[in-house]
C-alpha positions in Angstrom: 3.5 46.3 -34.6 7.0 45.0 -34.4 9.4 46.1 -31.5 12.9 46.2 -31.8 15.2 46.5 -28.9 18.7 48.0 -28.6 20.9 47.6 -26.1 25.0 48.6 -25.4 26.1 45.2 -25.7 28.5 43.4 -23.6 32.0 43.1 -22.8 34.9 44.5 -24.9 33.0 43.6 -28.3 29.8 46.0 -27.3 32.3 48.9 -26.2 34.5 48.0 -29.5 31.3 48.4 -31.7 30.2 51.4 -30.0 33.3 53.2 -30.2 33.6 52.2 -34.0 30.1 53.4 -34.8 30.1 56.5 -32.5 26.9 55.2 -30.9 25.5 54.5 -27.5 24.2 51.2 -29.1 26.0 48.3 -30.1 23.3 45.6 -30.1 19.5 44.8 -31.7 17.1 42.4 -31.6 13.4 41.5 -32.2 11.5 42.3 -28.7 8.9 39.4 -28.5 6.0 38.9 -25.9 6.8 37.9 -22.4 10.3 39.4 -22.1 11.9 37.3 -24.7 14.2 38.5 -27.5 15.1 37.2 -30.8 18.6 38.2 -31.9 22.2 37.0 -33.1 25.1 36.9 -30.6 28.6 35.6 -30.6 27.8 33.2 -27.8 24.6 31.5 -29.3 24.3 32.7 -32.8 20.4 33.5 -33.8 18.5 32.4 -31.0 15.6 33.3 -28.5 16.7 34.4 -25.4 15.2 36.1 -22.0 16.2 39.8 -22.3 18.0 41.5 -19.7 17.5 45.5 -19.8 19.5 47.8 -18.2 19.0 51.6 -18.0 20.6 52.1 -21.6 18.1 49.6 -23.0 15.7 51.1 -25.5 12.6 50.0 -27.6 11.3 51.2 -31.0 8.2 50.1 -32.8 7.9 49.5 -36.3 4.0 50.4 -37.0 2.2 48.1 -39.4 4.9 46.1 -41.1 4.2 42.8 -42.6 4.3 39.8 -39.9 6.3 38.1 -42.5 9.2 40.1 -40.7 8.9 38.0 -37.7 8.3 34.9 -39.8 11.3 35.3 -41.7 13.6 36.3 -38.6 12.5 33.3 -36.7 13.4 31.1 -39.7 16.8 31.9 -39.1 16.8 30.5 -35.5 19.8 28.1 -34.9 22.2 29.8 -37.4 25.5 30.7 -36.3 26.9 34.2 -35.7 28.6 36.1 -38.8 31.9 36.7 -37.2 33.4 37.6 -40.9 30.6 39.9 -41.8 30.9 41.7 -38.2 34.8 42.2 -38.6 34.1 43.4 -42.3 32.2 46.4 -41.1 35.2 47.6 -39.1 37.5 47.1 -42.2 35.0 48.4 -44.7 34.8 45.2 -46.5 31.7 42.7 -47.6 32.3 39.8 -46.2 29.0 38.5 -45.1 28.6 34.6 -44.9 25.5 33.1 -45.9 23.4 31.4 -43.6 25.2 33.3 -40.8 24.0 36.6 -39.1 25.4 39.4 -36.9 22.4 41.3 -35.1 21.8 44.3 -37.5 22.4 42.2 -40.4 19.5 39.7 -39.4 17.0 42.6 -38.5 17.9 44.5 -41.9 17.5 41.5 -43.9 14.3 40.2 -42.4 12.6 43.7 -42.8 14.0 44.0 -46.4 13.2 40.3 -47.4 9.5 40.8 -46.2 9.4 43.8 -48.4 9.3 46.6 -45.5 12.9 47.8 -45.6 14.2 49.8 -42.7 16.7 51.9 -44.9 17.3 52.2 -48.7 20.5 50.7 -49.3 22.0 47.8 -51.2 24.4 47.0 -48.5 22.7 45.0 -45.9 25.6 43.4 -45.1 27.2 46.4 -43.5 24.3 47.8 -41.4 25.2 48.3 -37.8 22.4 49.1 -35.2 23.6 52.9 -35.2 22.4 52.6 -39.0 19.0 51.0 -38.1 18.3 53.9 -35.6 18.4 56.3 -38.5 15.5 54.5 -40.0 12.5 57.0 -40.1 10.1 54.0 -39.6 11.3 53.5 -35.8 9.2 55.2 -33.3 10.7 55.5 -29.5 8.3 53.3 -27.0 7.8 53.8 -23.4 8.8 50.7 -21.4 
């Protein structure tokens, strides 16, 4: 089982994503053991960090996907944040930069590359956290 961590995001960027996508969440990452999360943030790019949850943080399970999903996601650690791709979402443009990721783009790519796509779409570069919440494969978890 793979766990995904959805949160409100932080600061003005989180508020902007929530407003633009009409969603309660602005960020998603892979929840790992020991309170760690692998995600892509503007400050650190793709990195492992300690998760700091608040009342709005929610976890979802994806039952029985390939372990390759996490292997692929972890292989992207150290890659920079995809500013152009994130901006492209708001402007409805495909500006994804190779080798750069924003949070939901990383999650969607890892599942699709492992052969377990969360959504049926050809536009993985325009996936938002809200879009991922629409996946029928996600099961809410009690933390």
